[in-house]
C-alpha positions as CSV (number, residue, x, y, z in Angstrom):
1,X,-162.7,-7.0,-18.3
2,X,-164.2,-10.5,-19.1
3,X,-163.3,-11.7,-15.6
4,X,-165.0,-8.7,-13.9
5,X,-168.1,-9.0,-16.0
6,X,-168.4,-12.8,-15.3
7,X,-167.9,-12.2,-11.6
8,X,-170.7,-9.7,-11.5
9,X,-173.0,-12.0,-13.4
10,X,-172.2,-14.9,-11.2
11,X,-172.7,-12.9,-8.0
12,X,-176.1,-11.8,-9.3
13,X,-177.0,-15.3,-10.2
14,X,-176.0,-16.6,-6.8
15,X,-178.0,-13.9,-5.1
16,X,-181.1,-15.0,-7.1
17,X,-180.8,-18.7,-6.5
18,X,-179.4,-18.7,-2.9
19,X,-179.1,-15.2,-1.4
20,X,-177.4,-16.5,1.7
21,X,-173.7,-15.9,1.0
22,X,-171.5,-14.8,3.9
23,X,-167.8,-13.9,4.1
24,X,-165.8,-14.0,7.3
25,X,-162.4,-12.7,8.4
26,X,-161.7,-11.1,5.0
27,X,-159.3,-8.7,6.8
28,X,-156.8,-11.6,7.1
29,X,-156.1,-11.4,3.3
30,X,-152.8,-9.7,2.7
31,X,-151.9,-7.1,0.2
32,X,-150.3,-8.4,-3.0
33,X,-150.6,-11.7,-4.7
34,X,-151.0,-15.0,-2.8
35,X,-152.0,-18.6,-3.2
36,X,-155.5,-19.2,-1.8
37,X,-155.7,-22.8,-0.6
38,X,-158.7,-24.7,0.7
39,X,-160.2,-28.1,1.0
40,X,-162.0,-29.0,-2.2
41,X,-165.6,-29.9,-1.3
42,X,-167.8,-29.1,-4.3
43,X,-167.3,-28.1,-8.0
44,X,-168.3,-24.5,-7.3
45,X,-166.2,-23.7,-4.3
46,X,-163.4,-22.1,-6.4
47,X,-166.1,-19.7,-7.7
48,X,-167.2,-19.0,-4.1
49,X,-163.6,-18.3,-3.1
50,X,-163.1,-15.9,-6.0
51,X,-166.3,-14.0,-5.1
52,X,-165.4,-13.9,-1.5
53,X,-161.9,-12.5,-2.1
54,X,-162.9,-9.9,-4.7
55,X,-161.8,-7.4,-5.9
56,X,-158.6,-9.5,-6.2
57,X,-158.6,-11.5,-9.4
58,X,-157.4,-15.0,-9.7
59,X,-155.9,-17.6,-12.0
60,X,-157.0,-21.2,-11.9
61,X,-155.8,-24.6,-12.8
62,X,-158.2,-26.7,-14.9
63,X,-158.1,-30.2,-16.3
64,X,-156.7,-30.4,-19.8
65,X,-159.8,-32.2,-20.9
66,X,-162.0,-29.2,-20.2
67,X,-160.0,-27.2,-22.8
68,X,-161.0,-29.5,-25.7
69,X,-164.3,-27.8,-26.4
70,X,-163.4,-24.5,-28.2
71,X,-166.3,-22.6,-26.5
72,X,-165.4,-23.7,-23.0
73,X,-161.7,-23.2,-23.8
74,X,-162.4,-19.6,-24.8
75,X,-164.3,-19.0,-21.6
76,X,-161.6,-20.6,-19.4
77,X,-158.7,-18.7,-21.0
78,X,-160.5,-15.4,-20.6
79,X,-161.3,-16.3,-17.0
80,X,-157.5,-16.7,-16.4
81,X,-157.5,-20.5,-16.3
82,X,-154.6,-22.6,-17.6
83,X,-154.6,-26.3,-18.5
84,X,-152.9,-29.0,-16.3
85,X,-152.7,-32.7,-17.1
86,X,-153.4,-34.1,-13.7
87,X,-152.3,-37.6,-14.7
88,X,-149.0,-36.4,-16.1
89,X,-148.3,-32.8,-14.9
90,X,-145.3,-31.2,-16.6
91,X,-143.0,-28.3,-15.6
92,X,-145.7,-25.8,-16.8
93,X,-147.9,-26.8,-13.9
94,X,-145.4,-25.1,-11.7
95,X,-143.8,-22.5,-14.0
96,X,-147.1,-21.0,-15.3
97,X,-148.6,-20.1,-11.9
98,X,-145.3,-19.0,-10.5
99,X,-144.8,-16.5,-13.4
100,X,-148.4,-15.3,-13.0
101,X,-147.9,-14.7,-9.2
102,X,-144.6,-12.9,-9.7
103,X,-146.2,-10.6,-12.3
104,X,-148.2,-9.2,-9.4
105,X,-151.7,-8.9,-11.0
106,X,-153.3,-12.3,-10.4
107,X,-153.4,-14.5,-7.3
108,X,-154.0,-18.2,-7.6
109,X,-156.7,-20.5,-6.3
110,X,-155.5,-24.0,-5.7
111,X,-156.7,-27.1,-3.8
112,X,-153.8,-29.0,-2.2
113,X,-155.7,-32.3,-2.3
114,X,-156.3,-32.0,-6.1
115,X,-159.6,-33.7,-5.8
116,X,-163.0,-33.3,-4.1
117,X,-162.8,-36.9,-3.0
118,X,-159.5,-36.9,-1.2
119,X,-158.2,-35.4,2.1
120,X,-154.5,-36.0,1.3
121,X,-152.5,-32.8,0.7
122,X,-150.0,-32.7,-2.0
123,X,-146.9,-30.4,-2.3
124,X,-147.8,-28.3,-5.4
125,X,-149.3,-25.4,-3.6
126,X,-146.3,-25.1,-1.2
127,X,-143.8,-25.3,-4.1
128,X,-145.6,-22.7,-6.1
129,X,-145.8,-20.3,-3.1
130,X,-142.1,-20.9,-2.3
131,X,-140.9,-20.2,-5.8
132,X,-143.2,-17.2,-6.3
133,X,-142.3,-15.8,-2.8
134,X,-145.9,-15.3,-1.8
135,X,-147.9,-16.5,1.2
136,X,-150.5,-19.2,1.3
137,X,-153.9,-18.0,2.4
138,X,-156.1,-20.8,3.9
139,X,-159.9,-20.6,3.2
140,X,-162.8,-22.9,3.9
141,X,-166.2,-23.4,2.2
142,X,-169.1,-24.5,4.3
143,X,-172.4,-24.8,2.6
144,X,-174.5,-26.9,0.3
145,X,-172.7,-29.7,-1.5
146,X,-175.3,-30.4,-4.1
147,X,-177.1,-28.0,-6.5
148,X,-180.6,-28.8,-5.2
149,X,-179.6,-27.9,-1.7
150,X,-178.0,-24.7,-3.0
151,X,-181.5,-23.8,-4.4
152,X,-183.0,-24.3,-0.9
153,X,-181.1,-21.0,0.1
154,X,-179.1,-22.8,2.7
155,X,-176.3,-20.7,4.2
156,X,-172.9,-20.5,2.4
157,X,-169.9,-19.4,4.4
158,X,-166.4,-18.6,3.2
159,X,-164.0,-17.8,6.0
160,X,-160.3,-16.9,5.6
161,X,-157.5,-17.8,7.9
162,X,-154.2,-16.1,8.7
163,X,-151.6,-16.2,5.9
164,X,-149.0,-19.0,6.1
165,X,-145.4,-18.1,5.0
166,X,-143.5,-21.0,3.5
167,X,-140.3,-19.5,4.9
168,X,-136.7,-19.8,3.9
169,X,-134.6,-23.0,3.6
170,X,-134.6,-25.9,1.3
171,X,-137.9,-27.0,-0.2
172,X,-137.4,-30.7,0.7
173,X,-140.0,-33.3,1.6
174,X,-139.8,-32.5,5.3
175,X,-140.4,-28.8,4.7
176,X,-143.4,-29.5,2.4
177,X,-144.9,-31.9,4.9
178,X,-144.5,-29.3,7.7
179,X,-146.2,-26.6,5.7
180,X,-149.0,-29.0,4.7
181,X,-149.5,-29.9,8.3
182,X,-149.8,-26.2,9.1
183,X,-152.4,-25.9,6.3
184,X,-154.4,-28.8,7.6
185,X,-154.5,-27.3,11.1
186,X,-155.6,-24.0,9.7
187,X,-158.5,-25.7,7.8
188,X,-159.6,-27.4,11.0
189,X,-159.5,-24.1,13.0
190,X,-161.4,-22.3,10.3
191,X,-164.0,-25.0,10.1
192,X,-164.4,-24.9,13.9
193,X,-164.7,-21.1,13.9
194,X,-167.6,-21.3,11.4
195,X,-169.3,-24.2,13.0
196,X,-167.9,-26.4,15.8
197,X,-170.2,-29.2,14.8
198,X,-169.3,-29.3,11.1
199,X,-167.8,-32.5,9.7
200,X,-166.8,-33.1,6.1
201,X,-166.1,-36.7,5.0
202,X,-164.7,-37.1,1.5
203,X,-166.2,-39.8,-0.7
204,X,-163.3,-42.4,-0.7
205,X,-165.0,-44.6,-3.3
206,X,-165.0,-41.8,-5.9
207,X,-161.4,-41.0,-4.9
208,X,-160.3,-44.6,-5.5
209,X,-162.1,-44.6,-8.9
210,X,-160.4,-41.4,-10.0
211,X,-157.0,-42.7,-8.7
212,X,-157.4,-45.9,-10.6
213,X,-158.1,-43.9,-13.8
214,X,-155.0,-41.8,-13.3
215,X,-157.0,-38.6,-12.7
216,X,-155.5,-37.7,-9.3
């Protein structure tokens, strides 16, 4: 109930401040649960993905630090978020989303790079999809990257790609790398389909700073 109410409020808020939200190729989304994956470009793109893929509801990974405030923790928990220590992820970082996906009620939104400032894909999303026996659904956000530009009512586009099946076989490094490569190609195709001239360049200095602090 809380998730549905918050989604409705956020949708109304977005319409008021921007009013230029577009969803493309939604018919590619499969029935049942899945891991929605995309390049992480702004702090609100998980919200945009959740809005675009409704009525499906999602769970989210959130930094452990964000759960320290009791009010924010209450909101996150009721929004289906669960904590992950990005510097020292434990078994629960895999087990919790796998169990949720197998339950069949919530899908998962996950960013394979783990950071807005990196373009390097990690293997967590592939491993979770493999263990939960669900597909990966690539999606891309193109739109304002700063809040002031969001207020200028510039176009926001969320486009979905065709599902990627992790497939049978051992989940070794070669398999993970192959699926990650397929994801990267899917992101490139989706970006091109939205706007052939689009180019996103991660802020490498901020990534290096996060990396040095053990946050990625």
